[in-house]
C-alpha positions as CSV (number, residue, x, y, z in Angstrom):
1,X,58.0,137.5,114.3
2,X,58.6,137.1,110.8
3,X,62.1,137.4,109.0
4,X,62.6,139.9,106.7
5,X,64.0,137.9,103.8
6,X,60.8,135.8,103.9
7,X,58.7,139.1,103.6
8,X,60.9,140.2,100.9
9,X,60.2,137.3,98.8
10,X,56.6,137.8,99.4
11,X,56.2,141.8,98.1
12,X,57.4,145.0,98.8
13,X,58.5,145.9,102.4
14,X,58.0,149.3,104.3
15,X,60.3,150.0,107.3
16,X,60.9,152.2,110.3
17,X,64.4,153.2,112.0
18,X,65.1,154.6,115.4
19,X,67.4,155.1,117.7
20,X,67.0,154.1,121.5
21,X,66.4,157.0,123.7
22,X,69.0,158.3,126.5
23,X,67.1,160.6,128.7
24,X,63.0,160.3,130.1
25,X,61.9,162.9,127.7
26,X,63.3,161.0,124.8
27,X,61.5,157.8,126.3
28,X,58.2,159.8,126.3
29,X,59.0,160.8,123.0
30,X,59.4,157.9,121.2
31,X,56.9,155.7,122.7
32,X,54.7,158.8,121.4
33,X,56.3,158.1,117.6
34,X,56.1,154.3,118.0
35,X,52.1,154.5,119.2
36,X,51.7,156.6,116.0
37,X,53.4,154.5,113.7
38,X,52.4,151.1,114.9
39,X,49.1,151.3,113.0
40,X,50.5,151.9,109.8
41,X,51.6,148.3,110.1
42,X,55.3,148.3,108.8
43,X,57.1,145.4,107.9
44,X,59.8,145.7,110.5
45,X,61.3,148.3,112.3
46,X,64.8,148.6,112.9
47,X,66.9,150.1,116.2
48,X,70.2,151.4,116.0
49,X,73.4,150.8,117.8
50,X,75.9,153.3,119.4
51,X,79.5,152.6,118.7
52,X,81.4,150.5,120.7
53,X,78.2,149.4,122.6
54,X,77.3,152.6,124.1
55,X,73.9,151.8,123.9
56,X,74.0,148.1,123.8
57,X,71.9,147.7,126.7
58,X,69.0,150.3,125.6
59,X,69.0,148.5,122.0
60,X,68.1,144.9,123.5
61,X,65.6,146.7,126.1
62,X,63.9,148.3,123.1
63,X,64.1,145.4,120.7
64,X,62.7,143.0,123.6
65,X,60.1,145.7,124.7
66,X,58.4,145.8,121.0
67,X,58.6,141.8,120.8
68,X,56.3,141.7,123.7
69,X,54.4,144.9,124.3
70,X,53.5,145.9,120.6
71,X,52.5,144.0,117.1
72,X,55.9,145.5,115.7
73,X,58.8,143.0,114.0
74,X,62.0,144.8,115.3
75,X,65.6,144.1,113.8
76,X,68.3,145.2,116.0
77,X,71.3,146.6,115.0
78,X,75.0,145.5,115.9
79,X,78.7,146.5,115.0
80,X,81.7,145.3,115.1
81,X,84.0,147.9,116.6
82,X,85.1,148.1,120.3
83,X,83.8,144.4,120.6
84,X,85.4,140.5,120.6
85,X,84.4,138.3,118.6
86,X,83.0,136.4,122.2
87,X,81.1,139.3,123.2
88,X,79.4,139.7,119.7
89,X,78.8,136.0,119.8
90,X,76.8,136.3,123.7
91,X,75.1,139.1,122.2
92,X,73.4,137.4,119.1
93,X,72.9,134.6,121.4
94,X,70.9,136.7,123.7
95,X,69.1,137.9,121.0
96,X,68.1,134.4,119.4
97,X,67.0,133.7,122.9
98,X,64.9,136.7,122.9
99,X,63.2,135.6,120.0
100,X,64.8,138.4,118.1
101,X,64.7,137.1,114.2
102,X,66.5,140.3,112.3
103,X,69.9,141.6,112.4
104,X,71.5,144.3,110.3
105,X,75.5,143.7,110.6
106,X,77.4,146.9,110.6
107,X,81.0,147.5,110.7
108,X,80.5,150.8,112.7
109,X,82.6,153.9,112.6
110,X,83.9,155.3,115.9
111,X,83.3,159.0,116.5
112,X,86.7,160.7,116.4
113,X,89.0,160.2,119.3
114,X,86.9,158.1,121.3
115,X,89.8,155.7,121.9
116,X,87.6,152.7,121.1
117,X,89.5,149.4,119.5
118,X,88.9,148.7,116.2
119,X,87.0,145.4,117.6
120,X,87.9,141.3,116.6
121,X,85.9,141.1,114.0
122,X,87.4,143.6,111.0
123,X,84.7,143.7,108.9
124,X,80.9,143.9,109.1
125,X,80.8,140.6,107.0
126,X,82.6,138.7,109.4
127,X,79.7,139.3,111.5
128,X,77.4,138.3,109.4
129,X,79.4,135.2,108.9
130,X,78.9,134.8,113.3
131,X,75.5,135.7,112.9
132,X,75.3,133.0,110.3
133,X,77.1,130.6,113.0
134,X,74.3,131.4,116.0
135,X,71.8,130.4,113.2
136,X,68.1,131.2,113.2
137,X,68.3,135.0,112.0
138,X,67.7,137.2,108.8
139,X,71.0,139.0,107.8
140,X,70.9,142.4,106.6
141,X,74.2,144.7,105.8
142,X,74.1,148.5,104.9
143,X,75.3,149.9,101.4
144,X,76.3,153.2,100.5
145,X,74.9,154.8,97.1
146,X,77.8,156.7,96.6
147,X,80.2,154.1,97.7
148,X,81.6,154.2,101.4
149,X,83.5,156.9,102.5
150,X,86.8,154.6,103.0
151,X,86.1,152.8,99.9
152,X,89.1,153.7,97.6
153,X,87.3,153.9,94.9
154,X,83.5,152.7,93.9
155,X,84.4,149.8,91.9
156,X,86.2,148.5,95.0
157,X,82.9,149.7,96.6
158,X,80.9,147.6,94.7
159,X,82.7,144.7,94.3
160,X,83.6,144.4,98.3
161,X,79.4,145.5,98.8
162,X,78.9,142.4,96.5
163,X,80.8,139.9,98.0
164,X,79.2,140.7,101.4
165,X,75.1,140.7,100.2
166,X,76.2,137.8,98.5
167,X,76.6,136.0,102.3
168,X,73.4,138.5,103.6
169,X,69.7,138.3,103.1
170,X,69.2,141.4,102.2
171,X,70.9,145.1,102.5
172,X,69.6,148.6,103.5
173,X,71.1,151.9,102.0
174,X,72.2,154.9,103.6
175,X,70.1,157.6,103.1
176,X,70.2,159.5,99.8
177,X,68.4,162.2,97.2
178,X,68.5,161.1,94.0
179,X,66.7,157.7,92.9
180,X,69.6,157.9,90.2
181,X,72.1,157.1,93.0
182,X,70.1,154.1,93.8
183,X,69.2,152.9,90.9
184,X,72.8,152.9,89.7
185,X,74.0,150.9,93.0
186,X,71.4,148.4,92.1
187,X,72.8,147.9,88.1
188,X,76.2,148.0,89.1
189,X,75.5,145.1,91.6
190,X,74.0,143.3,89.1
191,X,76.5,143.3,86.9
192,X,78.1,141.6,89.2
193,X,76.0,138.7,89.5
194,X,74.7,139.9,92.3
195,X,70.8,140.0,93.0
196,X,70.3,140.5,96.8
197,X,67.5,142.7,97.4
198,X,68.9,146.4,98.9
199,X,66.0,148.3,100.4
200,X,66.4,152.2,99.4
201,X,66.7,154.3,102.5
202,X,64.4,156.9,102.9
203,X,65.0,160.4,105.2
204,X,62.3,163.2,104.9
205,X,63.7,166.5,105.7
206,X,62.7,168.3,108.3
207,X,65.7,170.0,109.6
208,X,68.0,170.9,106.5
209,X,71.0,172.0,108.1
210,X,71.0,169.0,110.3
211,X,70.4,166.6,107.5
212,X,73.3,168.4,105.6
213,X,75.3,167.6,108.5
214,X,74.4,164.1,108.5
215,X,75.0,163.8,105.0
216,X,78.8,165.3,104.5
217,X,79.6,162.8,107.9
218,X,78.1,159.7,106.1
219,X,79.9,161.0,102.4
220,X,76.6,161.7,101.0
221,X,76.1,165.2,100.8
222,X,72.6,166.9,100.2
223,X,72.4,167.4,96.3
224,X,72.4,171.5,95.3
225,X,69.5,170.7,92.9
226,X,67.5,169.7,96.4
227,X,69.2,172.4,98.7
228,X,67.4,174.5,96.2
229,X,64.1,173.8,97.2
230,X,64.5,175.2,100.5
231,X,65.6,178.3,99.5
232,X,64.0,181.1,101.4
233,X,62.1,178.9,103.5
234,X,64.8,177.8,105.8
235,X,63.7,179.7,108.9
236,X,60.2,178.5,108.4
237,X,59.8,175.0,110.3
238,X,56.6,174.1,109.2
239,X,57.3,174.9,105.3
240,X,60.8,173.0,105.7
241,X,59.1,170.1,106.7
242,X,56.2,170.2,104.3
243,X,59.3,170.6,101.5
244,X,61.1,167.9,103.2
245,X,57.6,165.7,102.8
246,X,57.4,166.5,99.0
247,X,61.2,165.8,98.3
248,X,60.9,162.5,99.8
249,X,57.2,161.5,98.6
250,X,58.9,162.3,94.8
251,X,61.7,160.0,95.7
252,X,59.6,157.2,96.9
253,X,56.9,157.5,94.0
254,X,60.2,157.3,91.3
255,X,62.1,154.0,93.3
256,X,58.7,152.2,93.0
257,X,57.8,152.3,90.3
258,X,61.1,151.5,88.9
259,X,61.1,148.6,91.0
260,X,62.5,148.8,94.5
261,X,61.8,146.3,97.0
262,X,60.4,148.8,99.3
263,X,61.5,151.7,101.7
264,X,63.5,152.3,104.8
265,X,62.4,155.7,106.5
266,X,64.7,157.0,109.0
267,X,62.4,158.4,111.2
268,X,64.9,160.2,114.1
269,X,62.4,158.9,116.6
270,X,59.6,161.1,115.2
271,X,56.1,159.9,113.1
272,X,54.5,163.4,111.3
273,X,56.7,163.5,108.2
274,X,56.8,159.5,107.8
275,X,52.9,159.6,108.0
276,X,52.8,162.7,105.7
277,X,55.2,160.8,103.0
278,X,52.8,157.5,103.7
279,X,49.9,159.5,103.0
280,X,51.0,161.1,99.8
281,X,52.0,157.6,98.2
282,X,48.4,156.3,99.5
283,X,50.1,153.9,101.7
284,X,47.6,154.5,104.4
285,X,46.0,158.1,105.7
286,X,47.7,159.8,108.5
287,X,46.2,160.1,111.9
288,X,43.6,162.9,112.2
289,X,46.5,164.1,114.9
290,X,48.9,165.1,112.4
């Protein structure tokens, strides 16, 4: 498998994110999605990790399964919350033994009232250092264009992010809808002497209410000018998807023209919107089954 920092050094990357299925029906849906997206030949794909290890086995099974049954290049997410240092070291060693070359190190936010302990490693940067100690990984971290919800202010967020990126190989942002939010982030990091590549995270809107909820939870509300583009079509799923694809395609085009090192798509385990954005960008034609 290819290490992500090496792919970024060679050119732009295009990647997809999935979450582990928790039911037989969800497994069928994801299997179908993987079959439809695999022909797009993404540079890599990432698999999320539930708070406190709630999807620990499922994440490992999905990542290892991709290695052995597909041509996909998987990256495993891993979070500090709810784990001891030894737990995390054992998980990382298991991934290395399975042949996984890429890992995304996250602090993790426990769900409210979950009762999960904070974990022995307090911050994502500590998990980066642990992954380095295990060795062999291309290590990524998360970035928030509007600042992490727990940061006291934007300047503090940028200083901590620059320090984290200095010890990682690349970053991936939370989803956002204004190119300026990403471009400002990159400029502010560069002013701090940080030139580690940061991939913009893209989520095509297929359900406005759902994306709005996720945006609020992540501290990145959907901008009013984007919401306005869905006025009058909220009850038409096909119209919402088409508009979501149009909005995402415009954002991607602006980012690529501005020099973004790639695009990372949050798929929500569905393929159609991502394939349609790909087609509009001229990256690869959508499947005839679209």
